[in-house]
matplotlib code that plots the C-alpha trace (Angstrom):
import matplotlib.pyplot as plt

x = [15.1, 11.5, 10.4, 7.4, 8.3, 8.5, 12.4, 13.3, 12.1, 15.2, 13.6, 15.6, 14.1, 14.9, 13.7, 15.5, 13.5, 15.9, 12.9, 10.0, 12.2, 13.2, 9.9, 8.8, 11.7, 11.3, 7.1, 8.0, 10.9, 7.9, 5.9, 9.1, 10.9, 14.7, 15.2, 18.1, 18.5, 19.1, 18.8, 19.0, 18.6, 22.2, 22.4, 19.7, 21.3, 24.8, 23.2, 21.3, 24.9, 26.5, 23.4, 20.5, 17.0, 13.5, 11.5, 12.3, 10.2, 11.0, 10.1, 9.3, 10.2, 14.0, 16.7, 19.3, 18.1, 14.3, 12.2, 10.5, 14.2, 15.6, 12.7, 13.7, 17.4, 16.2, 13.7, 16.7, 19.4, 17.7, 14.6, 13.1, 13.2, 9.9, 9.4, 6.5, 6.5, 5.4, 4.1, 2.6, -1.5, -0.6, 1.5, -0.7, 0.2, 3.6, 2.3, 0.4, 4.1, 5.7, 2.9, 4.0, 7.5, 7.6, 6.4, 4.3, 2.4, 2.5, 0.9, 0.1, 2.1, 0.9, 2.0, -0.7, 1.7, -0.5, -1.2, 2.6, 2.5, 0.5, 1.8, 5.5, 4.1, 1.9, 5.4, 7.3, 4.8, 4.7, 8.9, 8.3, 5.9, 8.3, 10.7, 8.7, 7.7, 11.3, 12.3, 9.8, 10.7, 14.0, 12.5, 11.3, 13.7, 15.8, 13.6, 12.6, 17.2, 16.7, 13.7, 15.7, 18.8, 17.3, 15.7, 19.2, 20.9, 17.7, 18.0, 21.7, 21.7, 19.9, 21.7, 25.1, 24.1, 23.6, 26.5, 29.1, 27.7, 27.7, 31.1, 32.8, 32.4, 33.8, 36.4, 37.4, 38.0, 39.9, 42.6, 42.5, 43.6, 46.1, 47.4, 48.0, 49.2, 52.4, 53.0, 53.5, 55.3, 57.5, 58.6, 62.2, 61.1, 60.0, 63.2, 64.4, 61.7, 62.0, 58.8, 58.5, 59.1, 56.6, 54.1, 54.9, 54.0, 50.8, 49.2, 50.3, 48.3, 45.6, 46.1, 45.9, 42.8, 41.0, 42.1, 40.6, 37.4, 37.4, 38.0, 34.9, 32.7, 33.8, 32.8, 29.3, 28.7, 30.2, 27.7, 24.6, 25.3, 26.4, 27.9, 25.6, 26.9, 27.7, 28.7, 30.9, 32.8, 35.5, 39.2, 39.0, 42.9, 43.7, 42.2, 43.8, 47.3, 46.4, 45.6, 48.1, 50.4, 48.7, 50.0, 53.4, 55.7, 53.8, 54.5, 58.0, 58.8, 57.1, 58.8, 55.0, 54.7, 52.3, 50.2, 48.7, 46.1, 43.8, 41.5, 43.1, 39.9, 39.4, 38.0, 35.7, 32.5, 29.7, 31.1, 31.2, 35.3, 35.4, 33.4, 35.1, 38.5, 37.2, 36.6, 39.4, 41.8, 39.9, 40.4, 44.2, 45.0, 43.5, 45.3, 48.7, 48.3, 47.2, 50.4, 54.4, 57.4, 57.6, 53.6, 51.2, 48.7, 47.3, 44.7, 42.4, 39.5, 37.3, 34.3, 30.8, 28.6, 26.9, 29.2, 33.6, 34.3, 37.2, 39.3, 41.7, 43.4, 45.9, 48.7, 48.2, 47.0, 43.5, 40.3, 38.7, 35.6, 33.7, 34.3, 33.6, 29.8, 30.8, 33.5, 30.9, 29.3, 29.7, 32.0, 33.3, 37.1, 39.9, 42.7, 43.9, 41.8, 44.1, 44.2, 41.1, 37.4, 35.4, 33.3, 35.5, 34.3, 31.0, 31.2, 33.1, 30.0, 27.5, 29.3, 29.3, 25.6, 24.9, 27.0, 24.8, 27.2, 28.7, 30.1, 31.7, 34.4, 36.4, 39.3, 41.1, 43.5, 47.0, 46.3, 45.0, 41.4, 40.3, 37.5, 35.2, 33.5, 31.3, 30.2, 27.4, 29.7, 26.7, 24.3, 21.0, 18.2, 20.1, 19.8]
y = [-33.4, -32.5, -32.4, -30.6, -27.4, -25.4, -24.1, -27.8, -28.5, -28.7, -27.3, -26.3, -24.3, -25.3, -22.7, -20.8, -17.1, -15.5, -13.2, -15.5, -17.7, -15.2, -13.3, -16.9, -18.1, -14.2, -14.9, -18.6, -17.1, -15.1, -18.4, -20.3, -21.4, -20.9, -22.2, -23.1, -21.9, -23.3, -22.4, -25.7, -29.0, -29.6, -27.1, -29.1, -32.7, -30.8, -29.4, -32.8, -34.8, -32.3, -31.4, -33.1, -32.2, -33.0, -31.7, -30.1, -27.4, -27.8, -25.8, -28.3, -25.4, -24.6, -25.0, -27.5, -30.5, -30.2, -30.2, -34.0, -35.1, -33.3, -35.2, -38.8, -37.9, -37.3, -40.4, -42.6, -41.0, -39.5, -42.1, -40.3, -36.8, -35.4, -33.6, -30.7, -29.2, -26.2, -26.1, -23.4, -23.3, -24.5, -27.7, -29.2, -32.9, -32.1, -32.4, -35.6, -37.4, -35.6, -37.4, -41.0, -40.2, -40.3, -36.5, -35.9, -33.8, -30.5, -27.0, -24.5, -20.8, -18.7, -20.3, -19.3, -19.1, -20.9, -23.3, -24.2, -23.7, -26.9, -29.0, -28.0, -29.2, -32.4, -33.6, -33.5, -35.4, -38.1, -37.8, -38.1, -41.2, -42.8, -42.2, -43.2, -46.1, -47.2, -46.7, -49.1, -52.1, -51.3, -51.4, -54.6, -56.3, -55.4, -56.6, -60.3, -60.3, -60.4, -62.8, -64.5, -64.4, -64.7, -67.7, -69.7, -68.4, -69.9, -73.6, -72.9, -72.9, -75.9, -77.9, -76.3, -77.8, -81.1, -81.8, -80.5, -83.0, -85.4, -84.9, -84.4, -87.8, -89.8, -86.5, -87.3, -91.7, -90.7, -88.4, -90.7, -93.3, -91.2, -90.5, -94.3, -95.2, -92.3, -93.8, -97.1, -96.1, -93.7, -96.7, -98.8, -102.1, -99.6, -97.6, -100.4, -100.0, -98.2, -97.0, -95.1, -91.9, -92.3, -93.6, -90.6, -88.4, -89.9, -89.8, -85.8, -84.7, -87.4, -84.3, -81.9, -82.7, -83.5, -79.9, -78.7, -79.9, -79.5, -75.9, -75.5, -77.5, -74.8, -72.1, -73.4, -73.8, -70.1, -69.1, -70.6, -70.7, -67.2, -65.4, -62.9, -59.6, -57.1, -53.6, -50.9, -47.9, -49.5, -47.5, -48.8, -47.5, -49.3, -52.4, -52.1, -52.1, -55.2, -57.0, -56.8, -57.4, -60.8, -61.1, -60.1, -63.2, -62.9, -59.4, -59.2, -63.1, -61.2, -57.5, -55.6, -52.3, -50.8, -47.0, -46.0, -43.1, -43.1, -40.1, -38.3, -37.8, -40.7, -42.9, -44.6, -47.1, -48.5, -52.1, -55.3, -55.7, -59.7, -59.7, -57.0, -58.1, -61.0, -59.3, -56.9, -60.2, -61.7, -59.3, -58.1, -62.0, -62.1, -58.7, -60.4, -63.9, -62.2, -59.9, -60.8, -59.8, -56.0, -56.0, -53.1, -52.5, -48.7, -49.0, -45.3, -43.6, -41.2, -40.0, -38.7, -37.1, -41.0, -43.9, -44.1, -45.7, -48.1, -49.3, -51.5, -52.0, -54.2, -54.4, -57.9, -60.2, -59.2, -60.7, -61.6, -59.6, -62.8, -63.6, -60.4, -61.3, -64.7, -63.9, -63.3, -67.0, -69.6, -72.3, -69.8, -69.9, -69.7, -71.4, -74.9, -77.2, -77.1, -73.0, -72.2, -73.2, -70.4, -69.6, -66.4, -64.2, -64.9, -65.0, -61.3, -60.3, -61.6, -60.5, -56.4, -57.3, -58.1, -55.1, -53.3, -51.6, -52.2, -54.3, -53.6, -54.7, -53.4, -55.2, -55.5, -58.3, -57.9, -54.4, -55.2, -55.1, -53.1, -53.7, -50.9, -51.2, -48.5, -48.5, -46.4, -44.6, -44.6, -46.4, -45.8, -47.5, -44.4, -41.7]
z = [-208.6, -208.5, -212.6, -212.1, -212.3, -215.9, -215.0, -214.2, -218.2, -220.0, -223.5, -226.9, -229.9, -233.3, -235.9, -238.7, -238.3, -235.4, -234.9, -234.8, -232.4, -230.3, -229.1, -228.4, -226.1, -224.5, -223.7, -222.6, -220.6, -218.6, -217.7, -216.1, -219.4, -220.6, -223.3, -225.5, -228.8, -232.6, -236.1, -238.1, -238.0, -237.6, -234.6, -233.1, -233.4, -232.5, -229.1, -228.3, -228.3, -226.2, -223.7, -222.3, -223.2, -222.7, -225.6, -228.6, -230.2, -233.9, -236.9, -240.1, -242.9, -242.5, -245.2, -245.3, -242.8, -242.7, -239.7, -240.5, -241.2, -238.0, -236.3, -237.8, -236.6, -233.0, -232.4, -233.7, -231.1, -228.3, -227.9, -224.7, -225.7, -227.0, -230.3, -230.5, -234.4, -235.7, -239.2, -241.5, -242.0, -245.3, -244.2, -242.3, -243.8, -242.7, -238.8, -239.7, -241.1, -237.5, -236.0, -237.8, -237.3, -234.0, -232.9, -229.3, -231.3, -233.7, -233.9, -236.2, -236.8, -235.6, -232.2, -229.5, -226.7, -223.5, -226.2, -226.7, -222.7, -222.4, -224.8, -223.2, -219.8, -221.5, -223.3, -220.3, -218.5, -220.5, -219.8, -216.0, -215.9, -218.1, -216.0, -213.2, -214.9, -215.1, -211.7, -210.0, -213.1, -211.4, -208.0, -208.7, -210.2, -207.5, -204.7, -207.2, -206.8, -203.1, -202.7, -205.0, -202.8, -199.3, -200.6, -201.9, -198.8, -196.4, -198.6, -198.2, -194.3, -194.3, -196.6, -195.5, -191.7, -193.1, -195.0, -192.3, -189.6, -191.8, -193.4, -190.3, -188.8, -191.4, -191.8, -188.2, -189.0, -191.7, -190.0, -187.1, -189.7, -191.0, -187.8, -187.5, -190.8, -190.3, -187.2, -188.5, -191.3, -189.1, -186.9, -187.4, -188.5, -191.5, -192.2, -195.1, -196.4, -200.2, -200.5, -197.2, -198.9, -201.4, -199.1, -196.4, -199.4, -200.0, -196.6, -196.3, -199.4, -197.2, -194.7, -196.4, -197.9, -194.6, -193.7, -196.3, -196.6, -192.2, -193.6, -195.5, -193.3, -190.5, -192.8, -193.0, -190.2, -189.4, -191.7, -190.5, -187.3, -186.7, -183.1, -182.4, -183.0, -181.2, -182.0, -180.7, -182.2, -183.4, -184.8, -188.7, -188.5, -185.6, -186.7, -190.3, -188.4, -186.1, -189.4, -191.1, -188.1, -188.3, -191.9, -191.6, -192.5, -195.8, -196.3, -195.0, -197.8, -201.1, -199.6, -200.1, -199.9, -197.9, -199.0, -196.8, -197.4, -194.9, -193.3, -190.6, -188.9, -186.0, -188.4, -186.0, -187.1, -185.7, -186.0, -184.6, -184.3, -184.5, -187.2, -189.3, -188.6, -190.0, -193.2, -192.9, -192.6, -195.4, -198.1, -197.3, -197.0, -201.0, -201.2, -200.5, -202.5, -205.7, -206.0, -206.7, -205.2, -204.2, -205.3, -203.3, -201.4, -201.0, -198.2, -198.6, -197.1, -196.9, -194.9, -195.2, -192.3, -192.4, -194.0, -193.6, -197.4, -196.9, -200.5, -200.9, -203.3, -205.2, -208.1, -208.5, -211.1, -210.9, -211.5, -215.3, -215.8, -216.5, -212.9, -211.0, -210.9, -209.7, -206.9, -204.3, -204.7, -202.6, -203.8, -206.5, -207.0, -209.5, -206.8, -207.3, -204.9, -202.2, -201.9, -201.9, -200.9, -202.6, -199.3, -198.2, -199.9, -200.0, -195.8, -196.2, -198.4, -195.8, -192.7, -194.4, -194.8, -191.1, -190.2, -192.3, -194.9, -198.7, -200.6, -204.3, -206.1, -209.5, -211.1, -214.9, -215.4, -214.9, -213.2, -209.7, -208.0, -205.4, -203.1, -201.7, -198.5, -196.6, -192.7, -190.9, -188.2, -186.0, -184.1, -186.3, -183.7, -181.1, -183.8]

ax = plt.figure().add_subplot(projection="3d")
ax.plot(x, y, z, "-o")
ax.set_aspect("equal")
plt.show()
């Protein structure tokens, strides 16, 4: 909202003299302002707790809570609100004390209305400049974070390629040796060996660890050498049905309830169906693993003119608050050694970014987790 216009200044007049207050408000109204009224300091503070006020025009001499005490309370609770004090000709010292306590300026009564209007505009300009400064700081922080993330991902990509290739060679040798050992132990000559079952269990652990390590290297290479995206119109609801089909067995075993709250509209997004399927498969698989028997997964969607919003919600174990900011980081996982690599959600986040979308998460321990995905409905390059 552009706050340069007078009718955008949220103004509060505080004076115990109703006639003076009404007269000032009427004259300000003719100049485009629509002030809120208060007759005491206590009423002023009550209004500030309920409404967002930019500038307070405050009388110094009031019964009960004085203007100076009211000013101090405003600055303590509403630091960004600017205050203009009104003093009598014989009370200029109150105005000076007010400046020391954080007032923007002070005027003496009787007030010259155009002078007051100029002071209100100047006070409001201070607020506007502070808001712009804050927005610029936030933008710079986001830009710096993005640059750090980009550098981190570039370094990770270079490192990942080297690690993946170096690990794959010894993994192949270990896997081949484990297979040979399995053949030897399974032979008839070893049938009477008392430690046969223990050795077989050890070999199976080796094979499972090889599979996990191979999965990590494939995911790393998949992140670095991603295929060229093939964008097209994708029916999101149909893709969800297809993905659930791949998880049919796990869903049936746990007797999980699937609640469909998908918008009845077309649910068409401009995306890469293969990459998007990988995202849905990962998120739905995580939801299934987070649930105990008779848990539920709820899918809901809504549309704007530009995007489709999809929520995947489960009522599973949830994610601790201290972990929420880390779940998209590479190699972060709370699963056991043989259950997760910590790369799944990292890859999901990367794919969604490549698809010009956004993903977010909310969760509470013991209540469940929701992932929110925003995807564009149209090819922006052709619009």
